[in-house]
N, C-alpha and C positions, 0 to 999 in steps of 0.2 A: 528506830528504827528511819533516816533521810533517803532524800527521792532518789539517792544516787541506790542506797544498797535492796528499793525495790523496784528499780527498774531491772536494774541486773537480774532479778529473780523471771521480768522475761526473757530475757537474753539466754537464758540459765534454763530455759520453758517450765519453768511453776508457774502460781497463781500469785499474781503481787496481790497484796495488801490494798490494794488502789490504784487505776488503769495508770499507766505511766503514759509522757506523753516526749517525742525529742524537744520538740517546741517550748519546754517548763523548765523540763531533767535533765537536760544536755548540754553543754558546750560544743560549738564545732568551727574547724576549721580548712580553709582552703591554704596549704604552704605560699605563702605571696612570691618566697625567691628561687619557688621553682618553675619558670620562665615553661611551660609548656600551656598550649591553648591560650583563649581570649586574655589580654587585659585591658580591659577597661571596653571605652564605647570607641566606635571608629574602626579602622584596621589595621593591625597588628601580627608581625610574622612572630612565632614561637622558634623556641630549641629545636624542631626538627627539621624549621624550612615553611612549617605550613604556616599559608596566608588565612586571619578569620576576619568578619567583619559582624559585628554585635553595634546597633542601633537601638537607641531610644524609641522601645516598641515590637518591638523584636520580643518574640518569647525566649528564645534562646540563643549564642553564638552561632554562625555557619562557618563552614569554610568558604574562603571567598568565591566567588561566580566568576567561573571560567579560568581558574587555580589548579594546579595536580601536583603535589608536591613526586610523585611516582609517578610515570609513565608507564615502565615494564619493570614488573615485581621479576624479573628472573637478573635482572643487574641493580638493582636496587641498593647491592654494596658498593657498586662503581657512584653512586648519585645519593649518598644518601650518609650521613656521618649521623652515629646514637649518642647524647648529649651523653654528658661528664655527671651523674648527681651530685659528686664530691666538688663540684666546682660551686655549687651555690655556699651562701652564706650560711648555714642550718643554726647556729648559734644563731645570732641575728635573725632569724628569719622567726625561732620558734619563741625568742625573748618576747617578740613585736607580736606576734600571732595567739599565745594566750597567754599576754600579761590579764588580762579580764579572766579568765577561767577561776571559776572556784571546784578545784579539785576532789576537795572534801563531800560537799555536799549531790555536785553532779556529773554524770561519766561525762567523759571526754570524749573527743571524736576526730579525729583526721580524712579529712576527703582525699581521693585519690582519680581525678576524671582521665577521661581518656583512659578505659583498659583497657587489651591484648587487643579485640575484635573494632573497639572506635578507634585509636590509634593507629592502627591499620587502615582500617578505611576511610579514614581521614587526610592520609598521606595519598591514597587510592584511587579515591571513591570508593561508593557503594557498591557497585555492575562489576568492576575488575578485582576489587579485592573479593567477591562471591565469587566471578571465575577466577582465580587463581585459586583458589578455597580447593576445587575441582579440575583443574586444569593446570596447575601450576605446582604439584602438591609440594614437590623438592623446595625449592625458592620460597615458598609462603611458608612452608615450615621453619626453614631457615629462620627469615626473618621475625615470626611468632618466637622462636629461638632467643634473639637477640633482646627483642620488646621485654620478654618476660626475666631477661637477666637486667637489665634495665629498674623495672620496675621492683626487683627480688632489692638492689641496694639500694634503693629511695624507700624500698618498704621496715630496711634496719636503719636508714640513718632520721629517718621518719620515729620509730622507735627510741633514737638514740637520746633523741634534742625535744623533742618534741612530746615522747611518754606520755602518750594518751590512751586508754581504756581500748579505745576500737576504732580498726583501719573499716571505711564507707568506700569499698571500689567498686566505678562504674562501668557496668559492661555490658547492651544490650545484644541482646539477642533475637529481638521477635519484635514486626508491625503489629500495630492491634492485637488483630484478630488468627496470625498465624506467626510460627518461624522465619527468620531469614534463612537458614540453612535448614537440610536434613539434620534429623537428628545422630545419622551415623555421620554425618558429615563436623558437625557439632561434637558427638564424641572422639573423635581420631584428631582435627585439627586442633582443636580450642581446649578440647577438658584435659589431657595430659598440665596444660604450660598453666592452667588456673590452678591445678592443686599443687605446683609450685607455688605458688602466688598464696595460697591460703594455708599450708605448710609453712608455707615462713613469718605469715602473720603470726598463729598460734606459737611459730618455737619464740618469738620477743613477745613471748606473754601478752598478748594480746587478744579483742574480741574480733572478728571477720565478718561484715555484714554488704553482703551483695545489692547493688541498685543496679536493679534490670528492668526497663520498661518494657510495656507490650506484653506482646503473650509468648511465656514460659514455662504453664504449665506444663508441659511434657521433660521438662529436666526438673523436677523438686525432688524425685527421687538420688537424681545423681549430684547435684546438692547436696543433700542430705549425706553421700556417699563421699564426699568431698570433704565434710563436714566445717560446710556453713555453717556459722553461726543465726544468723537471722537472713533475711528476705527484704528489698522493698523495691518498690512500692504496692505492687498488688491488683495492679488495674481489672475491674469487672469482667473483663473478659477471661481472666481466668480464670472465674466462682471461687476469690478468696473465701468466703465462704467454708468450702466445702471442702477446699484445699486445708485449713486451720485441723476442723474437724477428725480430718485423715491423718495430718503429718504433725499436728500440732506440740507432740510431744518431743519429737524429733528437730524442729527446725522453729527459731522466732520470727516469726508474722509480722512486720510494721506496714499497717497502712490496710486496702482496702476499701479506699472511697469512691465515689462516682466523682471524681475530676473531671473527665471529660462531659459529663452530662450535667452535674452541677456547680460543684468548687469551682471549677476553671472557667466556666461557662463564660462567655460573653455579657452580661448584663444581669449575673447572679447577684442575688441581693441576698443581705445578711439574712432574712427569716431565713430562705430555704437552704443559707449554708447552716447554719446556726438548728436546722432539721437532720441534714443530711450526716454532719458528725454525730451531733446525738442516736440520732439512729444509727448509727457504724458499732457505733460503743457500746450501745446497750445489744449489738448482734455479736461484737467480736471480740469484747473484753471477758464476758463468760468460759474459765476455765486456762486465764493466762495464756501464757507465751508469745502475747501479743503486745503490740507497743502503738498506741492513735497517732498516727503520724501521716497524712498526705503529705503526695508531695505538691511543691507550690511555688505556681508559674508568677500567681497573685499574691505580691504577701498579706493582699488583705482578709485570706482564707484565716487567720492566725485569731483576728479576733472573735471569730465565732465559730473557731474547733477551744480557745480559751476558758473561752465560756459556758460549751456543752461540759468540758471538764469539765469546771469545776461544780455546774449542778450537778453532771453524776456522782462523781467525788467526794461532794459533799457529805456524805451519811458514811461512807468509807473512811475518808479522814476522822471523824469524830471516835467511829471504833475502833481504828488502830492509835489515836490519842496524837496526830499529828496535825501539827498544825502549819496551813501551807502559806506559802510567800504571796505577797502581793499581785494580783494577777499583771502579767509581764506584760508592757504596750503595744497595743497594734503596731505594726510600721506600715506608714501609709507611701500610695506608687511613689509620692514625690521623692521619701527620704530614700524609698528602693532608689529612686532614680539617681539621685545625689553617690550616695556612696557606690556604685557601680561608676561613676564619671571617669574618673580615672585608676581604677583597678584596681581599689584601695581594698574592698569590700572581704572579706572570710570571715566574721563570722555572724552565725546564723541564728 
């Protein structure tokens, strides 16, 4: 058995022979030819006309302060042209972005950022997006339908050219301790469109992993109903251990680490990061259907994570007769910064 076969056991809600991690067992990229979201440091405008600001030291890109792509949701068709996914050079993008992939021994994954609600509020602002879902249901439904059509076409092109094992689709629905909207609103306005996305991914022969930061525990049973294969990053406010004990045979959990309190805390050192990784692996791994992968704002987390994985997995590898590869090098903040300066960073 190789690393790809082992991690696939987790995604199939089984117990792998050793603890898998996307850091060691997966090749990942964002398609560089898709002109949406930020492109490197500075201020850039994407294909939707959204202005993004990303500077060194920021934890992530943000819509440029003082800008708003759509002032009136009801008039969105008059002011917004949805990009044509077929206009991108998919053949070149796939060739360049996947050149270093090891498809035989590692799982392959393509990330789609700015899912349905995220793309919606990137254009309107969060407040107007939430108000629109409640007060302008018809216009909001129309816009979400158009965004879903765009994503479905994009997913089919990714399947055709990149041929990954998995799509990781990003869409946040909660703040740290509560959802952005009521469960009823999410089910009425977001869930039907998300179902179309998940069904499309599966129809193309790929796994569907949903990335959703914040508090989303009330949605777990809905995610299972939709057929979502895996969920990350499982911030601690969701009580990930309890969720895994209850639903681990129905959905694969990816993460469940204390990012805010330890891993990404400013000033956190190697030792406490290592101990946190080792603790969570020991807590979450038994029973399988789990992948040891914390969300990483600081790339310095990779070193402690990999060291903890190699220590925990050593006896499991020996038992399975598996010879692990050399430890991957830890990416430094300097290397991470250089890779993002011109927007060319795609493999993680």
